[in-house]
N, C-alpha and C positions, 0 to 999 in steps of 0.2 A: 259879305254874306258868310253865314256860318258853314262850315264843311259839313255839319250835321242836320241841314236843312234843305229841301228842295224847293225850288219856285213854281208858283202856280202860272197860269197863262197870264194872269193880270199882273204879275210882277211880285205878288206877295207870297211870303212863305208858306208851305205847309209842313206838317210834321214828317219825320222821315218813314220810308216804309216801314210796315210793322215786320220787323226782323230781329235777330239777336246781334246787336251792335257790341263788338268786342274791341274794348280800348285796350291798347298794350303801350307800356312805358318801362324803361328802366328806372324813373325816378317817379316816386310817389307824388310829388309836387306837381308834375306835369298833368298826371291823372286827376288831381284835384281841380287844376284848371279846366280840364275837359268837363269833369262833372259840373263845375260851376257855370260852364257854357250850357250844358243840357239844362240845369235848373233855371238858367235865364230865359228859355222859351216857355211861354205860359201854357198850362195846360187848358183844355177846352172848358173843364168845369173850374171856374175861378175859386171856388170853395174847397176843391180837392186838394189833398196833400200829396206832395212827392213822396215817395217811400224809398229808402235807402236802406239795403241790407248789409251789415258789417258783421265780423266774426265775434268782436268782443267790445266792452265797454271802452278800452283803452282807444281802439279805432274810432269809436263813436266820439269820443271826446275830442280827438285830434282832427277828425272832419269838421265837428261843430265848430272848432276855433278857426280852422283855415277858410272854411266857407265863409264864415262871418266876416273875416278880414278881407276876402275878396269880393263879398257881394255888399259889405256894408252892414247888412242886417240878414239873419237868417230865421225865417219864419216859415210855417205851415209844412214842415218837413218832418216825417215820421221816421225814425231809426227802428230797425228791427234785427232780429238774429235768424240765421238760416232755417233752423227747425220750426222756429215760430211762424217764420213767414210762410214756409211750404204748407204748413197745417192750416194756416190761415186762408191760403189760396184754395185748398181743397174743400175747406167748410164753406168758403163763398160759392163755389161752383156746385158742390154735391150736397151741401147742408151739413150742419152739425152732426157728428156722430153720437149715437147714443153711449151713455156712459162716459163720454168727455175723451174718448180715444185712449191711445195706448201710449205711454211714455215710458222712460227708464224707472220713474218712481212708482208708477202703477204697477208695472211688471215686477219691482222689487216686492212690494206690499201682498201681491197676490202671491209671488213665489215662496215669500216668507210664511204665508198662511198655509199653501199647499205642502211644502216641504216638513211642516210640523204634522201633517196627518196624509203622509203617503200611502196610497193603496197597496195592497198586497199584490203588488203586480211585479213579475221577475225583471221587467226592464228597469225598476227602481232599485234593484238590489245594490247597485254601486253607491247611491245616495244613502241608503239605508246604513251600510257599512260605515260610510264616512260621519254619518251623524249620531251613530251608536255612543252612549255616554256623554251626550251633550245635555246636561241636566239644566244648566243655565240658560240655554237657547242662544248664547253668542255665536257657536259655531255655525248654527243653521242661519243666523242673520248674516254672517259673513259670507257664506255660501250663496245665500239668496243675493246678495250685493253683487257679487261676482257673475252669477249666471244672468241677473238683468242686464249688466253691461254687455255681456256676450249676445245675448237675444236681441237687445236693442241695436246693436250694430249689425247683427244679420239684417234687420228691417232695411237699413241703408246701403249695406254693401252686398247683401245675398238675399234680395227679395224673392228671388224664385225659390230659394231653399225653403223659406217660410212658407209660400204658397203651395209647394209641393208637400210639406208636412201636412197642411190643412186639408189637402185633397186626398191624404192617404198614400202618396206617391213618395218614396223616399230611398235615396240611396246612401242613407248615412250609415257609417261603418257599425257593425253590431256592438262593439264597445261603447258606443254612443248612442245607442237606441233609445236611452231613456230621455234624450233631448227632444224629439218630435212628440213622444208620450206626455211630456212635462208641458211642452208647449201648447198642445191641444188641450190639456186640463186648465192650464192658467188662463188661456183666452177665452175659454168658455166661462170662467169665473169672472173676468173682467167685464166680458159682454159687449165691448165695443170693437169698432172696425179700426184697423191700424193702417199706417201709411202705405205699407206695401200692398195691401189688399185694395186701398182706395185709389191707388195710381193709375191703374188701367182705365178704371172708369172716368177718372179725371182727364186722362189723355183722350179718350174717346169723346168726352163732352166738349172739350176744347175745339174739336172739329166744327161744333156749331157756332156760327157768327153770333148768336144771341148772348153767349157767354161774356162777350166784351164789356156788356154793362155790368156784370157781377165782379168785374176784377179791377184793381187800380189802374189808372190810366197809363201811368208810366212807372218802372221800376228800376233801381239801380244797384247793382251789387258791387261791393267796393273793397278792393284789397285781398281777394281770396288766393292763396296759393294752392288749395286743394279743395274740392266738394265731392261728396258720394256721388257715384254714378247716378243713382236715383234721383238725387236733388237736380244735378245737371239736366237729365232727361225731362224733368218737370220744367225747369227753367227755359229748356229749348222749346217744350210745348207752349208755355205761356207766351213765348215770343211770336207766336202765330197770331195771337189776339190782342197782345199789348205791347207797348214799346219797352223793350228790356235792353238795359246798358250793363255790360260786365266789364269792370274795369280791373285790369290785372297788371302786376308787377312782373315784368320779364327781364331777366338779367341781361339779354342779350337781344339785338334786332335780328340777328342771323338765326337761321334754323338750328336749334340746339335741343330737339327733343330727343336726340338718342345719342348723347355723349357717353364717352366710355372712359372708365379710368383703368388704373393699372389692376385694381382688384377684379373687374370685369374680365380683363385679359387672362389672369390667373385663373378664373372659374372657366372660361372657355377652353384653356389648356387642359384644365382637369376633367372637363366634360368630354374631351376628345371630339369637339365640333369644330372641324376645319371652317365650316362656312362661316361661323361666328367670329373668326379671326380677323375679318376684313373690317376693322373698325375705323369710324371717321375720326380723324384726329381733332383735337380742340383744346381747350384751356383744361389742364388737369383739376384745378380747383373747382371749376364749374361741374365737371366730370364727376368728382368725388363727393361733393356736397349737393349737387342740384338734382339727384334722381327723383325727388318727390315733385319738384316743378315740372320737370321733364315729363314725367309720367302724366301730370295733369293736363299739359298743353297737348300731349299726343292723345289722351282720351278724349278732350274737347274734339279734336278733327276727326277721329274715329267715330264718335257718337253723332256729331252733325252730319257727317257723311252717310251714316246708317239710317238716321231719322230723316234725312233730306231737309235738314234744317236751313232756312234761309239766314244769312249772316253777313254782317258788313265788318270788315276791319277798318280800324282807326288807330294808326301808328302815330305816337309822339316821342320817339325815341330822342335821346340827346347823350352823345358821347361823352364821357369824363375828359375834360380838355386840360387840367391841371398838370403841373410836373412834379409834384410830390410823389413820393413812393406809394402812398397809399391810393392817389389817383391813378398812378400808372398801373397799378395791380387791378383796380376796378376797371380800367379801360382794357387791359388784357381779357379780363373776363367778358366784357362787353363785345370785343372784337373776336372772340373765340380764337385768341392767338397768345403765343408766348415768346418772349426774347429768345432768339436761337442759342442753344446750349455752347455752341463754339464762340460765341461773342457776347457775353452777358452784358446787360445794359449798365451804364455806369447810374451810380447813386451817391448823392452828398450825404455824408456821414452826419452833418449837422441837421438833416431831415428828421424831424421826430413826428412826423404825421401817423408813422406806425411804430408802436413801441410795446415791447412784450415785457413784464417785470416777473422775476422768479423770487419768490420770498420763502421764508421758514414756516409762516402760519397764516390762518385766515385773517388774524388781527393785523399782522405786519401786511397784508395785502391791502386792507382797508386804510393802514397809516400811509402806504405808498401812493394810493389813490388820492387821498386827502391832500397830500403834498404836491402831487402833479396837478390836482384842480387849483389849488392856490396860486401854483405857477401860471395856469392858464387865465384865472379870473382876476388875479392881483398882481401878477409878475410885470416885469418891464414892458412885455409885448402883449398886455392883457386886451383881448378883443372878444371876450365872450361874457355872456351873463349867465348866472346859475341855471336859468331854464333852457339853456342851449345844451344842457348836459344830460345823458341818461346813462345809468350805471344798471347792467343787467347781470345776473347771476343765476345758475342753475338751481341753486337751493337759497332763497330768499330767508327761511327760517333759520338756517344755519348763520347766515352772515349779519341778519338784523341786529342781534345785540352789540356785535362788533362795530357795526355801522353807527348806531346809537351811542356807543361808548366814545367814537372817534369825533363824531360830526356834533354831538349835543353841546353847543356852546350858546352862551348868552349873544344877542345881538350886538352888544358893544365890543366883544372880544375881536382882536385884530385877525383871528384866524376863523372867525364865523363864516359858515357857508350855509344859506338856507337850503333844506332839503325836506323830501317827503319819501317815506317808505310805502310802497304800493304791493298788493298781492299777497300780503300776510292773512293767513287764515284768523277769523275773529277770535277764537278762544285763545290764541297766542298773545293777541296784543289788547285784548279788553279785559278790564280788571274783574268786572262783575261776572263775565261768562266763565272766566277760570275759577272764580270763587264759587260758583254755582256747580261746577263740576267736582270741586272738593267736597261740596255737600253732598252731592249725589254719591261721592264714593264712602260716605260714612257707614251705610249699612254693612259694607263688606271689610270695614277696617276694624280697628281696635279702639278707636276713640282715643288716642293716646293724647298725652299732655300737649305734645308739639304740633299734633294734627289739630287739635282745637284751637289752639293759640294762633295758629297760622291763619285760621278762618277769623278769630276775633280781631287780628291786627290789620285785616283788608279794611282800606280807609272807608269803602261804603258800608261796611258792617259796623264798624266802630262808630260811624257818624249816626247810624240808625240807632244805636243805644246809647249815644252821647258820651262815648269814652274817648278822652283826649289821649295823644300819644305818651305823655308822661304817666297818665294813668294805666295805659296797657303796660308800660314798663314796670309799675308798682303791682299791677295783678300777675304779671310774669313771676315776680320775687315771690308773691304769696303763693302761686301754685306750687313753686319749688319748697317752700316752708310748710305748706299743708301736706305735703307729702303725696300729692295726686300724681298717679303714673299712667293708668289706662283704664279703660272701660268705663261705662256710666254706672253701672251697678254690678253687685255680684252675678246676677242673672245674665248679664251681657258676658261676662267671662265665662259663664257656663256654656254660651253659645260657642265659644272658641275651644271647648274642650278643657278649660282650666277650672280649677276648683272655685265654687260660687262663694268667694269670700268678698266683702265689701271694703276690705282693707286696701288704701291707695288707689281707690276708685274716685271718680268724679263727685259721686254723691257723698261718699265718705269725707272728701274735702271741703264740699260745699256746705255740709252740716256743721263742720268747724267753724267755718267762716261766719256763718249767719249766727251761730250761738256766741261767737266772739263779738260780734255787733250787738246782740241783745243782752249779754251778760258782761259784767265788769270782772275780768279774771285778775286775782292777786297775784303778784310776782314775787312775794316776800318768801324767804326761805321757811320761816316758821309756818305759814297757811299752807303753801303748797298748792299744787293744781288739783282740780276737782273734775270727775267726769260728770256728764249730764246725760242720763239714758244710754250710756255707752260710748258717747260722743265727748272729745276733749276740745272745749271752747278755743279758739285762735286769739292769743292775747297780744298780737301785733298791731292791732287796730288803734289807731289814734285819730284825733281831729275829725277831719270830714271823711274818712276812710269808710264809715258805714254806708255813705252814698255810694261809693264805688263798689262796695260788697254787694249791695242791692243790684246794680248795674250788671255786675259779672253773673250774679245768680239768675238775674232776667235773661241774659244772653244764654247761659247754659240751658235753662228750662226751656226756651224757644228752640234752640238747636236740637236737644234731644227728644223733644216733642216731634219735630220734623223727621229726625232719624226714624222714629217708631212708624211714622206714616210711611216712610220710603221702604220699610221691610215687605210690605204686602204687594203683591203683583196687582195690577191694575188695567184697565182698558186705556186706550190713548185718551180717551175723551175725559176719564177721570184724572189721568195724569196731568192733563193741560190744566185742570182746576187745581190740582196740588202744586203745580210749579207756580201757578199766579199766586197762590197763597204765600209760598215760600219767598217769591219775588217782593212781595208786598210786606211780609212779616220779618225779613231778615236784613234787606238791603235797602239803605236809603236811595232815594230816586231824586238826583240833582241835575242841573243844567248839564254836568259833564256826563253823567250816566244815563240820562233820559234815552238817547239812541241805542244805548246798549239794552236796556229794558225792552225797547220796541222791537229790536232784532231778535231776541228770545221769544218774545210773544208771537211775532210773525212766523218764525220756524216752527212754533208749537201748533199754531193754526195750520201751517201748510201741511205738516205731517199729519195731523188729524183728518184734515179734508182729504188728502191723497190716499190714505189708508181706508177711508169710508167710501171712496171711489171704487177702490179695488175690492171691496168687500171684506176687509180685513177687522175682524171682531174680537181677536183673542186677547185675553190679558197678558202683559209683559211685565218682567221685573225689572228693577232699578238698573240693573248691570246693562241689560238690553236698552233701556230708555236712554242711558249714558252713551252707549255707542251710537244709536240713532241719532241722538241731539248733536253729538261731537261731529259726525258726519254731515248733518244738515246745516250747522254753523260754519263748518269749514267752507261750505260752498257760498256762503253768503257775502256779497260785496267784494269779491276777490281783488277787483281793481280800483278799489277805495284809495284816493290818494295819488292816482296816476295823472301826470300833467296838472297837478294842483299848484303849482308853483315852486320855485327853487329847483335844486338837483332832483331828479327822479331817480329813485332805487327800484328796482322792480325785477319780479321773476323773468325767466327767458321763456316767453309763452309764443307758441306758434302763431303765424300770421299777424304779427304786430310789427310789420315792416315800416315804422314810422322815422322819416329821416331826421337826424340831429346833427348839429356842428360837431359835437364831440359825444362819441360812443365809447363806453367804458364795459369792460367784461371781467367780472370777479369771479374767482374760484373755477377756473377752467382746467381742472385737474383731470388726470387719467382716472376713469371710472366714474367720475361725476359727471362728465360730459362727452359724448352723448350719454344721456342718462340711462341706467340698466332698465331693461324691460322685464317685467314679471309675466311671462306668457302662460296662459292657462292651457293645459294639456287638452281640454275638451273644446277649446276655441277652434271651431271648424274653418275659420278664415284662415287662420295660419296654420292650422295642423288637419286640415280637410283632405279628402283624396285628390282634389285637382289643385291645390297648393295656393301659392300666392298670385294674385291677379295684379296687372298694373292699376295703380290708384288706390290699393289697398293701403291703409294706413299703417306706418311703423314707427315706433318711438324714436329710434335710432335715426331713420331717414328724416323724420320730423326735426330732430335736433339739429342734424347735419345742414338741412335747408335753413333752418333758423339761424345758424351761423354764417351761412351765405348771405342772408338777408341782413344781419347785422354789419357784416363787413361792407356791404353795398349801402347800408344806410348812413354810414359816418361820411359827413361831408368834408371834414377838416381833419379830425384827429380820430384814431383809433387806439385805444389804450386797454391792453389785455394783461391780467395777472393771474398767476396760478401758484401753488404750493410747490416749488420746484427744489427744496432742500429740506432734509429732515431736521426738525428742532431739537432732536435728541443727539443724532452723532453727525448731522450736515451731509449725510449721504444724499446723492441726487435723487429726484423722483421726476417721473415723466409727466409732461402736461397732456392735456386731452390730445387726441389724435388729430382733431381739427387744427390744433395749434401746431402740431408738429409738421403736418402737410403745409401750412401756411409758411412757416420757416422755411421747410425744404424748398417750397417754390421759390420764395425771395432769394434764398441762398443759391439755388441753381441757376436763376436766370438773372440776378443782378450781382453787381460787385461795387464795392467803394471806388467812388472816383478817385485817381491818383493825386488830383490837385486839391481834394479834400483836405482841410487843416487837420482833421482827426483821422486821416487814413490810416493811422498806425493801430486803429482798432481792428485787428485781424484775427480770425476769419471773420466774415460776415455776420455769421451767427452771434459772435460776441458783441457786435454793435446793435444788432436788433434786438436781443434778449439782454436785459439788464439783470445782473445777478445782485441782489441785495444782502447786506449783512444780516446777522440774527437780531441785532438790536437797533432801535431806532437812534440811539445816542452813540452810535459806532463813528469813530473819527474820521472814517472814510467820506462820510456825508460833509464834513467841514475843511477837508484838507485841500480841496480844489483840483485834486489830480484827475478825477473823472467827472467831467461836468454833468454827465446823466444822474449823479448821485448828490442830492441836494436836500435840505430840510427846512422847513419854516418853522418848525416847533422850537420855541424858546427854551422848553424844558429839556429838550434834546441836547442842545448848545450846552447847557449847564451840565448835563450828565457826561457829556463827552470830556468836558473841561475838568471834571471832577476825576474821570477815569486817568486823566494825564499827571494828577497829583500823587505823590507818593504817599504811603501811610503816614510817615513821619511830619508830613506837612498838615495832617489834620488838625483843625484848631481844637485846643481844649476847652473844656467847659468853662473852666476858670482859670483867666490869665493872672488875675489879681483879686484881692478881697474886695467885697463890696463896701461901701459906705457904711459907717455905724447906723444902726437903727435907732430910731427915737426910743430913748430910755424909759422903761417903765418902772415906777416905784415898787410894784407889786410883781412877783413871780408866782404864778399858781404851780402847785405841785404836779397837777395832771400835765401842765405843759413842759416842766422839766423831766418827767418821767418818760413823756412821748418823744422829747428830743433825744434822750440818751439811749433809748432803744432803738433810734434810727436818726442820727445826726444829719447825714446828707438828705434823706427824705424830708426831713423837717424844714431844712433850709431851702430845698426847692419847692415843696408845697407852700410853707408859710410865708416865706419871704419873696420869693420868685413867683408863686402861683403857679408853678410848673407840676402838673399830674401827669405821669408818664403812662399810666395804664388803669383804666377802670376795670373792676372786676366783671369778667364775663359771667354771665346767667347761663348756665348749661341746664337745659330741662331734660330729665330722664324720663324715659318711655316705658321703662320695665321696673317691675318690683325689685327693691333693694336685697337681691339674692347675695351678693357678696359686697360687704360694706367697704367703701373707700376709707382712707386714713381720716378724713375730715368727717365723714359720717359717723366713724366709730368714735372719735372724739365728742361729736355732738351728743351721741346716744349717751356715752360715759357721763358727760357733763350734767345731762338731764337725770340720769339715774342717781348720781352722787347728790345733786341737789334734792331730789325726792327723797332719798334715804336719810340725808341729814335733816329733813324736814320731819322724819318720824312716819313716814308713810310705810305700811306693810309691803313685804315683798310681793304678795300676789297682787295687790292693787298697782304696785311700781310696774309690774309686767303688762298689767291692763292699761296703764297710762303710756307706756312705751309704744303698745300696739296702737293705741288710739292716737299716738302722734304721727303714726306712719313711718316711724324711723326703723322698725324691725324687718327682717325678712319674713316671709309667710311660714305659717306651720312650725314644724320642729325646729327649722332652721333658725327661726327667730328666737326659741326657746334657748337653744343652744348659745346663741350670741349673747342673750340676756344673761345667762348663768355664768357665761366667761367673763362678761364685764362685772358680774356682782361680787366676784371674788375680789377684784381690785377695789371696787366701791367699799367693800366692808373693811378693807386693810386701811384704805386711806381715813375711813370714818373712825375707825378706833384711835388712831393718832388724834384726830381732830376732836373727838369726845373728850380725852383726857385734858385737852387745852381749854375747852369751853366749860369745864367745871366752875362752878361759881357764878354762872349766868353772863349775860352779855351787858357790857357796859355801854354807856352813852357814846355816841361818836365824837370824837376828839377833834374841835376846831383847831387849826394851826394859824399862828401869827407870829413868825420868827424872824428876828432882825440877823440879816446876813452880813458879813463882812464887806461885800460888794456894796452896800447901801441901800440894797433891796429888801423887801419884806417878803418871806416865803407864805403863801395862803395855801389853805386845803382843809381836807378832812380825812381823819383816819378811822377805818373800820373794817371789818368788825373787830371791837375791842373787848378783851376778856381779863378778868384779875391777872392772869398770867402773862397777857400781852397780846401782841398782834397775831392773827391766824389768817393764813393763806393757803387754801386747799385747791386743788384742781385735779381733773382727770388726766391732764395732758402731761408730756415730758416737761421737767423743770428746765427749759432750755435758758440761756443766757439772758435773754431779754427778761424773762419771768424773774430770775435771779436777781437781775439788777433793779427791778422794780421794786421786789421785797426788801432790797439793802437801801434803797433811798427812803422808803417808808420807815423803816425800822430806824434810820438815822433821824428822821423827823420825831419818831416817838421818844428816842433818846433825849434829843434836844428840847422836847416840850416838858419833860419831867412830869408826866401826867400822874396825877394823884390817884392812889387805889389801884395802880396798875403796875406790875413788874416790867421792868425795861427789858422785854425778852420779846423775839419774833420766831415764828416758825412757818416754814413753807413746807408743804406735803405735796408729793405727786409721784410721777412714775419715771422709769428710765427703763423703757421697753416693758416686760412684764414684772420688774423689781419695783418696790416701793422706794422711793427716795425722801429723805427729810433733811432739810437744812435749818439750822436754828442759830440765832444771832444773840448774844448777851450784851450787857451794858457797854457803851463805847464811850472813850474818854474825851474825844473831841469832836462830836457829831456836827457842831455848829461850823467848825473849821471845814470839816469834809464837805458839807452842804454848800458851804460858800465858794469851796474850790470847784464844785460841780456847777455853781451858777456861774462861775467865772468861765467855764467852758461853754456854756449856754451862750454867753455874750460872744465870745470867739467863734462859735459855730453858726451864729447868725450873720458873719460877714463871709466866711470861706469855709469849704468843706473841712471837716475834722477827719484825720485818718483814724477813725474809730469804727469798727463794724462788731457788735457784741459777741457774736459768735468766734470771730477770729481773734479778737482781741482777748476774750476769757481764755481761749486755748493757750494763746502765747502766754498770758499772765500765769496760768497753772503750771505750765512748763518752766518759767522762769522761777516761780515760787518754789519749785523743787530744785533750784540752784543750778539749772541747766543755764550755759552761756547763751547770749543773744542769737548767735548765730544757729546754734543746736536748737533753740526754742523756735526759731523761724523754719528750720527744715521740715519739708513735707507738710506745711501748715496748709490744709485743704479748705477751700471755701465751703459754706454752710449747703445743706441740701436744698434749702429754698431761698436762694440769695434775693436781697433787696435789689430791684431794677435800677433804682436810683443810685445806689452805691455802684453798681456794676457800670453805668454809664459814666461816672466820674473817675473811677479808677482804671476802667478799661480792662485790658488783659495782662496789666502789671502784675507781678508776683510781689508778696509782702517783702519789705515794709513799704512798698508804694512810694518811693521817694521822688517820682516824677510829678506827682500831684501838687499843683500850686495851694499851698497852705500857710497861714502865720501861726498856726498852732503847733503844739508838739508834734515829734514824729511818733509813727505807730508804736513803736515798742514802749517810749517813754508814756504815751498816753495810755496804754493799755495797762500798765502797771499802775499808773495815776489813778485810775478808775476802780480796778479790780483789786489791787493788792491789799488795800484796807479791808475789803470784803472778805478776801480769802483768810486773813489772819484772824477776823472776827467770827468767821462761820465755823460751827461744830456740827459735825455728820450726825 
């Protein structure tokens, strides 16, 4: 016969007497057993549902799973939360309140409206002073949120204060006189009754037996470590009419409601209260962390005694019986005892049931936890499944990226551990919601190039406009080339207090892009670019680029249209309509994002409904909407993913005392846990005249009790980590005070057993707390000296092995030449030139397919006020090309501005004129050479001594010879290119053309001119260069144009090789391929494996003929 049922005279069972049944146990599993037994007794109404009240969705999931396991099937059970349950009971007995009742959300909307139109009352002067200058309304919103939270807490924890305010009787301090006045104004606006006002009527009505038919037949409240006194009073009242079961986790079977810690003793000494110094001694861990639970249990007894509540106690305690350190600590707490200080209890050092890890960073903490879990799940003594593990952290948002970085592996990976992250706010983990917030930020931003591109590259946005990833990359390159920096139009810039110029705006760039798609732009020197109504068509479009240009223009048109709509304040109803249009017009709705769309729509509907209920009808701007929506979405589905399979990562949430075989705690740092509390000066619960009452909530006490619950919830293993060493200087950092107290307790009452094989680890704290090295590949993880330090990471093993190797053991890139490549009968001139200007790059790229670095695309968000070296070069090349095409100077300035290459205003004119001087000087030399008109391009087909034919084209060609002009410095690679082309001209013996070549460029601000005359043996020299091409296709050539030319010039001046090599500096922009092959070696690079000539010989072999033939 069940202990929860009483027999009728005929032997059948009848329901227990209507009373408050309080079930206590130190193990939630035992309470689930009791609950299952209660549910097993049928209700009088077979169609009625059992009502179970829990604190959160996590406990609801746990209960559903556990009850289904015990009963085989769980059905006809309704799960509810405390506030919803209490309000539902009140509505059942007293009827629904007019206006829908008073909640924190309705209080907020009413307060937000009221604070925006405070009457001229002296009571409200502090509020007016705070809100003065709040033009955007965000400060008003934040204040309304805080006051709503405080007022809502008053309803549950200080109902008599609220009732006194409404009756006009208040002992509120004068500095807080605005609170009762504001409350009366707000509650009048809402027009509904609240829980504090309706509770006395409910309790009176519950004296009437007729109310039984209005209430659920049976109610169970499960897993609470705290309840507001008002809620408990209502629950006690309900127990007079219905069967109420309260299931409570209690750390000890003994009376522990008044435990005292060392902190309490110090406070008593400071208060000079001798009567308070007679403390009952108990377990110091329970005394330090159990205050919240102790006050709740004490408050129950006090209230039941004062209310005369009939109650029955049902205890199902079970003392921890194991011998591990963790179980012994749990047993100490259960028995309210401690091992005597004089004779500490022995502890086996191999016992790893309780282990604390001190690391250098959050990332290292996660890596350590990953290794520990691999040992537990896959090691020699593996006996757990991933679902047996919970990992809690005070700040899940901070640790989530590191968790994903370490645990995100494919199912086939040998280190794969399935996992789920719970309790993250939606806008942190949902792509669409994050993107929506970026869009809402547009009106207050500059619409910079990077800002708009960030939105474009969001997958759901790109999918909506049909933009593929490679197209997004090409669009990014276009935006850089188009000169787009920030602002939609010049008018948008004026809103930011900047000149209303269209240059470098999105409209400026998009006009260029679309004109380029519609018009074919000539790229020849003679024709030159042309403006179309002040815009310069973009001439980089080719192939199917026009389609992408249309997609980009469509996206920008839609986005900037949305941005204009967002500028105007609107009512919440109109904002709801606008955001629905944004969701439909900007984001693709796929199977992966459908639930995100739904969450946003539900949040908008809820906000609009709650505001209407509170009578809020004001228009709000987009920044206020952003703050409201962010707060609303942050509250949606906070426990999504909890107990959803695999290892559960979650936040440390009060009243989630769910047992797991393995409990881990991450980020238990000093200052992070217990979490800091931001108390409000006007909070009368914490700063009122009467001070704190037993049962009042405190963030620090909540967290301390949460730590106690986690400690007791671990069935086999408790693993804790914190950042205990600075990542900068290795200086020690303190853990959470809860961790320090745990370590002190263990070290003060236990000692390593002398017979333990690892008893050398002394003191005990060194055995309990594992101090990890800075890097995961430190050799201490693999040397076996400390068995607590180990690693399952293959990359860490390789890293540790690499660290053991000396620098000299590093393998060179080339140990021996490659096999000869298949010979081609034709050598292209462009290939030969490309090889000579970078032999090592050509070898790695063309022969081995190795490309060390792709050019990074760096988007600029500001106008080109001060041009970079590359921007100056690009502008100069553009101006030189236009000048040589015969375009007038005034038109050249307009073209430069239309290209977006010039700084704005007079800065741009100054930059243009400075470049114009150099352009004119280069043009004068070029014009001399171009007299007589342009000749047809010369096709080459030269027979070389290597047996190959050299093929290519020479242009531009004039009667005087080849002309090469550029705005850039004539660097070594440019000189080498001109020299090879000149050799081809001489070898071809082109008719109607002098065998002359000239190169014109700069050296800083000076004009530089290099000229070559006829060469006696051009084919021999070209053949020699072709032979080097063959050598360089098998092994690196010790040839770097800049270094080699410098050496050759010094040697040409009759310097000895050692002098010529002295202080030979690498180029300003070295080739990374060259650097990788030669490393840090100084010239002449004798340690590089090559089958070609040495550095000095090769430099002279290539450049000496050029230097002899060159005329300055």
